[in-house]
N, C-alpha and C positions, 0 to 999 in steps of 0.2 A: 830216573835221573837224580843226581845229587844237586841240591839247591842251597845257595848261601843267601840269607836275608840280612841286609845291612840295616842296623838301627836297634833301638831299645825301648821305644815308647808304646803308647796304646795303639797307634796305627800299625806298628810292626806286630804287636800281639794279635791284632785282628787278621792281618795278612798271613801270619804263621798259622793261625787256626784254619783259615780257608785253604792254604797251600797243603796243609797236612791231610786234607780230605781227598787229594788227587790220587787216582790210581797210577799216575805216571811218576809219582815221587818214590825214590828209593830211600834217601835220607835227607833230612832238613838240618841245616846249620844256621846259626844266627851270630852276628858279630856287632855289638857284644851281647845282644839279647837281654832278657830280664827273667826273674823267677817264674813268671807265668809262661813265657815262651819255653823255658827249660822243661816244662811238662811234656812238650811235643817235639822238641828239637834239641840239638847239642849246641850249647852256648860256647862261643870262643871268646877269650879275653882279648879282644882286638878293638881298638877305638875306630870309629867311623872315619877318622882323619888319617889313619895309618894305612896308606895305600900299599906300601911294601908288605905289611903284615897281611892285608887282605889278599894280595896276589899270592903270597906263600900259602895261605889257607886254601886258595883255589887249586893250587898245584897239589898240595898234600892230601886233599880230600876229594880229588877228581870231580871238581864242581863243573856241572854242565851249564847252569844258569845262575847269575847273580841278580837278585832283585834289590834295588836300592830304595829304601824307605824314605829317609830324610832328604831335604833339599841341599844342605850345605856341602856334602861330599860331591853332589852332582854339579853344583856351581863351581866347585874347586877342580872339577875335571876327572872324577873317579871313573866314569864310563869310558872316557878317552884313554885313560891309563890302562884299564883292564883290557881294552880292545887292542892295545899295542904290545901286550906281553906274549911270550911264546905259548903256543897252544891256548889262545884266548878263549874265555868262556863267552856264552851269550850274555848280554847285559840288558835287563829291563830298566831303562833309565836313559834320559837324553844325554847327548854330548854337552860339553861346556858351552858351545855355541847356542844350543837349544835351551840350556838352563838359564840363559840370559833373560828369558821370559819372566823368571822369578827373581833372578839375581839383580836385575836393574829395572825399576819401575819405569824409568825414562825410555829404556830400550823397548819395553813392552808397549808403552803408549805410542811410540813412534811406529812400531810394528802394526799396531791396530790402525793407525792413521793411513799407513801405506796400503793396507789391504781392506780399507773401508769397513772396518769392524766397529759397530756402534759402541762408543764410550764417551765419558764426560770430557768437556773442554778442559785443557790443561796447559801449564807451562812448567819448565824445570829451572831451578835456580841453585846457586851456591852462596857461600859467605861473601864473596866479592860482588854479588849482584843482589844483595839484601834490599836495597832501595827499590830496584826494579820489581822485586818480589812483592814489596808492600804496595807498589802501584798496581800490580796485577790483582792483589787481594781486593783493592778498592773497586775493581770492576765486577766483583762477584757479590752475590747475595749470601748472607749467612744462612746456615752454618758453613764455616770454612774448613776445607779438607786439606790436611798436610800429610804427605806420605814420605817417609824415608826412602831414598832411592834403592838402597841395598836391603838385604834380608835382615829382619829383626824379630824372628821367631813369632810372627803374627801380631806383634805389639807396636809396630812402627808407624801406626796411623793415628793422627790426632784430628778430632772433629770438634770444632769450637765455635760457639755462637757469637762471642764477643770479639770485635775486631782487634782491640788492643791486646787482649790476651793471646789471640792468634799470632800477632806480631811478636810478642814475647816468647811464645812457644817456638816460633820459627828461629829466633835467635838461639834458643837453647838447643835446637836440633843442629844448627850449624856449628855450635860449640861442642857437640859430641854427646848429646842426650842419648842417642842410639849408636854411639861409637862412630866408626868410619861409615856405617850404613847411612847416616844422615848428613854426610858431607855435601851431598846434593839432595834437594827436596823437590818432590813433585807437588805442585799446588793445582787442585782441580775443582771444578764446580761441583756442588753437592747435588746428587740425584736423589729425588724423593721416591721411595717405593719400598718393596719388600724383597729381601735377598734370598738367594738359594745357591747351592753349589752343584755343578754338573761335572761329571768325570768321563773322559774317554781314554781308551787304550789304543794307541796307534802304532803303525809298523814302519814309518818312514817312507812308504811308497803309496800313500793315499788311502790305505786300508785302515779302518777303525771300527771299534764297537763302543757304544755308549752304555755306561754303567748306570745303575739307579741314581737318581738325583737325591740330594739331601739338603737339609737346612740346619745350620749350627747356631749356637748361642754363645756369644763372646763375653757378655757382661757378667760380673761376679754375682750381682744381685738379681732377685726375681723382678719380673716386669722390665727386664733389660735395663736395670739401674746399676750404678757403680762402675768400677774400673774395668777395662778390657782385660781379658785373660787369653790363654791359648785355646780355650773352648770348654764350656761347661756342660755340653750335651748336644744331641742332634736327633733328628727324626728323618725317616725316609719311608714312603715317598713324600713329596711336597704337594699338597692337594691343589693349589692353584696352577701347578704346571700340567695343564691338560694337554691333549693331543695337539691342539692348535698352537699353544705356546711352545711346546717342545719342538714342533716343526719349525717355528721361527728361530729357535736356538740353533737347530741343525743347519738351516739355510743361511742365516745371517752371521753366525758366529763360529760354529764348529768347522764347517766346510771351508770357509775363507781362511781360518787359522791354519788348517792342515795344508790347504793349497798354498798359502803364503810361506809356510816352512819349506815346502818343496821348491817353490819359486826362488827362495833365497838359499837353496842348496844346503839346508840344515837337515841332517839325517837324524830325525827325532823318532826314537823307538822307546815307548814307555807311556806313562800316564800323563795326561794334561788335566789340570784342575781349572775350571772356569768359575771364578767368583762373579756371579751375575746379580743384577737387580731388575726386578719387574717394574718398569715405569709405564703405568697406564696401559698395560697389556703388551708392551714391547720389551725385549731383553737387551740390556746393556752390560758390557764387561766392566767390572770394577777392577779385577786383577786376574792375572794368571798365576798358578803355581805349577811346578814341574814334577809333582808327586801327588799322592792321595792326601786328602785332608785328614786332620785329627781334631775333633772326634767324629767326623763324618764317616770315616772308614769303618768304625765300630758298628755303625748302623747299616752301611752299604753292604758289608760282607755277609750279613745274615740274610740279605735279600737276593744274593746272586746264587742261582741254581746251576749246577753243572761244575765243570772243571776250569777254575780260574787259572791254574798253573798251565794248562794247555794253551790258553789264550795269551798268557805272558810269554811263554816260549815262542809262540807264533809271532808275536809282536817283535820280540828281540831278534828273531830270525828273519824279519822283514817280510812276513807273509801271513797277513790276517785275512786274505781273500777267502771268501766262502765261510768264514767263521761267524758264529752268532752267539747270542747270550740270552738267557731266560731269567726272569725275575720271579721271586716269591711274591704273590699278590698281597701278603700281609704287610702291616706297618711295623717298622722297627723303631724303637725309642732307646736312646742312650743317655744315661745319667752319669756324670763324672763326680767322683768323690775327691775333694781337694783338701790340702792341709790348711789348718787354721792360720789366718793371716795372709794367705795367698790372695791376690797376686803381689802383695807386698812381702815383707819379711816373714819367714815361717821357719819352724824347726823341723829337722829331719830325725829319723831314728825312732819314730813312734811305732810301737808294736801294733800290727794289724791282725785282727781276728775275725772269723766268720765267713771267710771266702769258701770254705769247704761246705758250708750249710746251704749255699745257693745251688739249686738243682735245675730250675727251669730257665733262668737267664744265663747269658754268657758273661763271664767275668774276664775282662782284659786288663792286664797289668800295664801301668804307664810309668809311675815313679815309685818303684819298689826295689828292695834288695834283701838278700838273706844276711843276717848278722847273728852269729852265735846260735845258728840253727833256728832262728826265728825270722818271720817275714816282717819287715819294717818299712816305713815310708822313706823315700829317697828323692822326693821332688814335690813340686807344688800340686800338680795333677797326679793323683795316686792310682786310682782304680776306676775303670769304666764298666758299667753294668748295662747290658743291652738285652731287651726283651722284644719278642714278637707278639702282636695282637691284631685283632680284626680291624681296629681303628686306633687313632692316636691316644684316645682316653684309656683304652684297655692296655695298649702297649706301655704307656707311661705308668699306669697303675702297677703293672707287673714289674717293671724296672725299679720303681720306687720301693715296692715291697721287698725286693731282694737287696737293693742298695742299703736298706735299713738294717739288714742282717750283718753287714760288714762294718766293723767299728775300729777306730783308733782315736787317740787323744786329739781333739780339735777338728775332727772330721766334719766336713760341710758339703752339702750338695743342694742344687736348686730343685724345686718341686714343680716347676711350671714349664718344663721343656715341652715345646710343641703346642701348648695351650692356645697360643695366638693363632694357630692354623685351623683350629676346630671349626671356626666360623665358615671356612671354605668348603666344608664337607669333604668327601673323599673322591676326587676326580682322577688323580694320576694313577697310572698302572705300572 
């Protein structure tokens, strides 16, 4: 079958790498793709927001399945649009109704409450209810958690220890710190624990498969210090997610979520990302995303054995019944190379060298482009390097060794991805 992958980042690079291994694939297209994806697919110069252009590409290239990588086109209704055209393709991605799980933090929290899914206590406010928001903050213990209601590229969350600073941040959010996404703000109690990401692929009819879990690292600095980013690296599996803990996730979070979507008549066919936190041995939901995570996908894809395209086609077709998934038992570690100055101001157009010297790890392009025949930086997060190893230490060492082979002016990467998990040993499978 011909497949069209929507997106251009590291997540899409990893998905393209995995899709390309499928015996069911005839030809892979990407819109718009990136130089790394171009090695295994045909890139189409179509923006993810150009629904008409995507529909034309579907028709012109006899596309059977569209896989939507990023959240914004899903929130804007791309899946609904494609399912309404003449001779519609299968779409791996939720409808606009389902995408509200990520498109609105308030919707997601209300959904969790309706279906008894464990999450932090919260309330939602806007600029007109600022005083009530301050009153609610007074009922909470620091640190204070403020979340932009709408999507903010993974950066719309503020965690602040000082009450007055939190109040000032709240004012800035209402005043447009995250654009229209923070016109409403969810304030919730802080949950103390260690986070992880869990992913499922579901078919809209109760069928689902659970993918390998992962842990990502958001802070720019080592030891989780400094500003939040879109993600500086990831590891999979997560050692503290043993069989008992994963069973709790399935029973208390995954199944109630999927049953809740069906009960609310939301036809959800695609990936669900559960941002979870382990609080004294019990999982709580921090957030939903309606797509795979980035940089978690770069680790997860290396641990999936078998044909992911077959599973995505089955999910989009509404029939995952009887399907299963196998995992590589090794550990995957991903190190993200970023531009100097990121997540603040940074320059683009820096020439990248050394990718071709990496032989054992997988190199996934995130923010790159070709200019005058040369590969150059085109974003804050530039290249992800993922390696497999028998444990976290070995996988990280291999990823770092290869990451050091890739150079560009101002390149930076963390060297401590996954080190906080070594104390747990290796329990997950």
